[in-house]
TORRO-818616 format. One line per field, with one value per residue (C-alpha): residue number from 1; chain; x, y, z. Coordinates in Angstrom, 1 decimal. Example, Ala and Ser with C-alpha at 12.3 -4.5 7.8 and 13.67 -1.06 7.14 Angstrom:
resi = c(1 2)
chain = c(A A)
east = c(12.3 13.7)
north = c(-4.5 -1.1)
up = c(7.8 7.1)
//
This chain:
resi = c(1 2 3 4 5 6 7 8 9 10 11 12 13 14 15 16 17 18 19 20 21 22 23 24 25 26 27 28 29 30 31 32 33 34 35 36)
chain = c(A A A A A A A A A A A A A A A A A A A A A A A A A A A A A A A A A A A A)
east = c(-80.1 -81.8 -83.0 -82.7 -86.6 -86.9 -84.1 -86.2 -89.3 -87.3 -86.3 -89.9 -91.1 -88.7 -89.5 -93.1 -92.6 -90.5 -93.2 -95.9 -93.8 -93.4 -97.0 -97.9 -95.3 -97.0 -100.4 -99.4 -97.8 -101.0 -103.1 -101.0 -101.4 -105.2 -105.4 -103.7)
north = c(-114.6 -116.8 -116.0 -118.6 -118.8 -119.8 -122.4 -124.0 -123.8 -125.8 -128.5 -128.8 -129.0 -131.8 -133.8 -133.4 -134.9 -137.7 -138.5 -138.5 -140.8 -143.2 -143.3 -143.7 -146.6 -148.2 -147.6 -149.2 -152.3 -152.9 -152.7 -155.3 -157.6 -157.3 -158.1 -161.4)
up = c(47.6 50.0 53.5 56.3 56.4 52.7 53.3 56.2 54.0 51.3 53.7 55.0 51.6 50.8 53.8 53.1 49.5 50.6 53.2 50.3 48.3 51.0 51.8 48.0 47.7 50.7 49.3 45.9 47.6 49.6 46.5 44.9 47.8 47.6 43.9 44.3)
//
């Protein structure tokens, strides 16, 4: 049993995780560029 509020929270949580992963990938790419 889920309430609309919890569903929205899950969507926000997923968006936040995707955002973090995107930033992390960008950060790793920038680090690799600096090492060369």
